[in-house]
C-alpha positions in Angstrom: 51.3 281.5 234.4 48.6 280.1 232.2 46.2 282.8 233.5 48.3 285.6 231.6 47.9 283.9 228.2 44.3 282.8 228.8 43.7 286.5 229.5 45.2 287.9 226.5 43.2 285.6 224.4 40.0 286.5 226.1 41.1 290.1 225.2 41.2 289.2 221.6 37.9 287.4 221.2 36.5 290.2 222.8 37.9 292.5 220.3 36.4 290.4 217.9 33.1 290.4 219.6 33.1 294.0 219.7 33.9 294.7 216.1 31.5 292.1 215.1 28.5 293.5 217.3 29.4 297.0 216.3 28.9 296.4 212.5 25.5 294.4 213.5 24.4 297.6 215.3 25.6 300.1 213.4 22.1 301.2 211.6 20.2 300.8 214.9 19.1 304.5 215.6 18.8 306.0 219.5 15.1 305.8 219.3 15.4 301.9 219.2 17.8 301.9 222.3 16.8 299.5 225.2 13.9 298.1 223.2 12.7 294.7 222.4 12.5 295.6 218.8 16.3 296.4 218.5 17.3 292.8 220.0 15.0 291.1 217.2 16.6 293.0 214.5 20.2 292.2 215.7 19.1 288.4 216.1 18.4 288.4 212.4 22.1 289.0 211.4 24.6 286.3 211.2 27.3 288.6 211.9 25.7 289.5 215.3 25.5 285.7 216.1 29.2 285.5 215.6 30.2 288.7 217.8 27.6 286.8 220.6 29.7 283.5 220.2 33.0 284.9 220.2 31.9 287.0 223.5 30.7 283.8 224.9 33.9 281.9 224.3 35.9 284.8 225.8 33.7 284.9 228.8 34.6 280.8 229.2 38.2 281.9 228.5 38.3 284.6 231.1 36.5 282.6 233.9 39.2 279.7 233.6 41.9 282.6 234.1 40.2 283.6 236.9 40.0 280.3 238.3 44.2 280.2 237.7 45.3 283.9 238.6 44.0 286.7 240.9 41.3 289.4 239.4 43.9 292.2 239.7 46.2 290.1 237.2 43.8 289.0 234.8 41.4 292.0 234.2 43.9 294.6 233.3 45.0 292.2 230.6 41.6 292.9 229.0 43.0 296.5 228.0 44.7 294.5 225.4 41.2 294.4 223.5 41.7 297.8 222.4 44.7 297.4 220.1 43.1 294.1 219.3 40.3 295.7 218.1 42.4 298.2 216.3 44.6 295.3 214.5 41.4 293.4 213.5 39.7 296.1 212.0 43.0 297.1 210.2 42.9 293.5 208.7 39.3 293.5 207.9 39.4 296.9 205.8 42.7 296.2 204.8 44.4 299.6 205.9 48.1 300.0 206.4 48.6 301.3 210.2 50.6 304.8 210.5 53.1 305.3 212.7 51.0 307.0 215.3 48.8 304.2 215.7 52.0 301.4 216.2 53.0 304.1 218.7 50.0 304.3 220.7 49.7 300.4 220.5 53.3 300.1 221.6 52.5 302.5 224.5 49.5 300.8 225.8 51.5 297.5 225.6 54.5 298.6 227.6 51.7 300.3 229.9 49.9 297.5 230.6 53.1 295.2 231.0 54.7 297.9 233.6 51.6 298.2 235.4 51.3 294.2 236.0 54.9 294.1 236.8 55.0 296.8 239.5 51.5 296.2 240.8 52.6 292.5 241.4 49.2 291.3 243.0 49.2 288.1 245.1 46.7 286.3 247.9 43.1 287.4 248.7 40.4 285.0 249.2 36.8 286.3 247.7 35.3 283.6 249.9 36.7 284.9 253.2 35.2 288.1 252.5 31.8 288.4 254.7 28.6 289.1 253.4 28.2 292.8 254.6 31.6 293.6 252.8 29.9 292.2 249.6 26.4 294.0 249.9 29.0 297.3 250.6 30.9 296.4 247.1 27.6 295.6 245.2 25.8 298.7 246.1 28.6 301.0 245.3 29.6 299.6 242.1 25.7 299.6 241.2 25.0 303.2 241.8 28.2 304.3 239.8 26.9 302.0 237.0 23.3 303.1 237.6 24.4 307.0 237.2 26.2 306.0 233.8 23.4 304.3 232.4 21.1 307.3 233.7 23.2 309.7 232.0 23.6 307.8 228.9 19.8 307.7 228.7 19.5 311.4 228.8 22.2 311.9 226.1 22.5 310.6 222.5 24.9 309.7 219.6 28.6 309.4 220.7 28.0 310.7 224.2 25.4 307.9 225.0 27.9 305.5 223.8 30.7 306.6 226.0 28.6 306.4 228.9 26.9 303.3 228.1 30.4 301.8 227.4 31.6 302.8 230.9 28.5 301.4 232.4 29.4 298.1 230.8 32.9 298.1 231.5 31.7 298.3 235.1 29.0 295.5 234.8 31.7 293.3 233.2 34.2 294.1 235.8 31.9 293.4 238.7 31.2 289.9 236.8 34.8 289.3 236.8 35.1 289.5 240.6 31.9 287.2 241.2 33.6 284.9 238.6 36.7 284.9 240.7 34.3 283.9 243.8 32.6 281.1 241.8 36.1 279.8 240.5 37.4 279.8 244.3 34.5 277.7 245.2 34.9 275.3 242.6 38.7 274.9 243.9 37.7 274.3 247.3 34.5 272.3 246.9 34.6 271.3 243.1 31.3 271.6 240.6 29.3 271.3 243.9 30.7 274.4 245.3 29.9 276.4 242.2 26.4 275.3 242.3 26.1 276.3 246.0 27.9 279.8 245.6 25.4 282.6 245.5 27.8 284.5 243.2 27.0 282.1 240.7 23.6 283.2 240.2 24.7 286.8 240.7 26.9 286.5 237.3 23.5 284.7 235.6 21.7 287.7 236.6 24.6 291.0 236.1 26.1 289.1 233.1 23.1 289.4 230.7 22.2 293.1 231.6 25.9 293.8 230.9 25.6 292.2 227.5 22.3 294.0 226.9 23.9 297.2 227.9 26.7 296.4 225.5 24.3 296.3 222.7 22.9 299.5 223.2 26.5 301.1 223.7 27.6 299.5 220.6 24.6 300.8 218.5 24.8 304.3 220.1 28.0 305.2 218.2 31.2 304.6 217.0 33.8 302.4 218.6 35.9 305.4 219.2 33.1 306.7 221.6 32.4 303.3 223.5 35.4 301.1 223.6 37.9 303.5 225.6 35.6 303.5 228.3 34.4 300.0 228.2 38.0 298.8 228.0 39.3 300.8 230.9 36.3 300.7 233.1 36.2 296.8 233.3 40.0 296.2 234.9 39.5 299.5 237.1 36.8 298.0 238.8 38.0 294.6 238.9 41.2 295.6 240.4 39.3 297.6 243.1 37.2 294.5 244.2 40.7 292.5 244.1 42.6 295.2 246.4 40.0 296.8 248.4 37.2 293.7 248.9 39.1 290.5 248.4 42.2 291.5 250.1 44.9 290.9 247.1 48.4 292.0 248.2 50.2 294.5 246.2 54.2 295.8 246.1 53.5 298.9 247.2 56.3 301.3 248.3 58.4 302.5 245.3 56.6 300.2 242.8 53.9 302.5 243.0 55.7 304.8 240.8 55.9 302.3 238.1 52.2 301.3 238.8 51.2 305.1 238.1 53.7 305.5 235.2 52.1 302.2 233.5 48.5 303.4 234.1 49.4 307.0 232.4 51.0 304.9 229.3 47.5 302.9 229.0 45.7 306.2 229.0 47.9 307.9 226.6 48.0 304.7 224.5 43.9 304.7 224.5 43.5 307.8 223.7 45.7 307.9 220.9 44.5 304.7 219.5 41.0 305.8 220.0 41.6 308.6 217.3 42.5 306.3 215.1 40.9 306.7 211.6 40.3 303.2 211.2 37.9 303.1 214.4 36.3 306.6 213.7 35.9 306.1 210.0 37.0 309.6 209.2 40.5 308.1 207.7 40.7 308.1 203.7 43.7 305.4 203.8 42.9 302.6 201.6 40.4 304.7 199.5 36.7 305.4 199.7 35.6 301.7 199.8 37.5 301.4 202.9 36.3 304.9 204.4 32.6 303.5 203.7 33.3 300.5 205.7 35.2 301.9 208.3 32.2 304.6 208.9 30.3 301.5 210.5 32.6 301.3 213.0 
């Protein structure tokens, strides 16, 4: 039962990290993307460090949640990151959310609850997966992420932010799958099991790369461009790993209707919320001062 509140706490911390890091990287141009100079400039900004700290704590909380629950249960909870991002932005800029924004938040929340209840994932053992199956999963996931990165590099502005956001979400979803395996190793063999698991060292490689992609995604365009792909790709990849690779069982049958309905509500809420003037910077609620501040998001 602790996996659910911990997953939601991780989503809240990730939302805070996105807002803080986006604010720090809002002045970076496309020409500095994927450069060491960009990272040096960001490192000089205290707000960026706060964002990194929030992300680190969020990862620790998420890792604990993944050791207590299945990856198909924990990762979809991170969809709540988008409404949390919206709520934090509304508090930061003292703007009153509109009725449509609350409706979008309600749609996303209801969809998330319906999706998880009807999916009902259980079972699965990451450590029982043969190495060849791990390698196939890693190759397919890496190929899709690589295509998103290459398309992002060939684009600019909000399109680049969207594609890099999707690539980052894929990387985070893969990191979650690896973390679930490391957590299973801890349950079976304690700390020694974690140190001997190859997935632990894969996390140390893929995690920082995903963080690097995130900096470029947040610095390439507004949150409305990068956040939806980042928010949705993460659980999609993680659930795919949980069901197709780890062998987690879902309810199936008539419950599939509820899963699809929940997914549609999540998608609808995401699209509506992503259009919020508070995230796009186009709104005028709260006066010009709020609009100027929101423009950096």
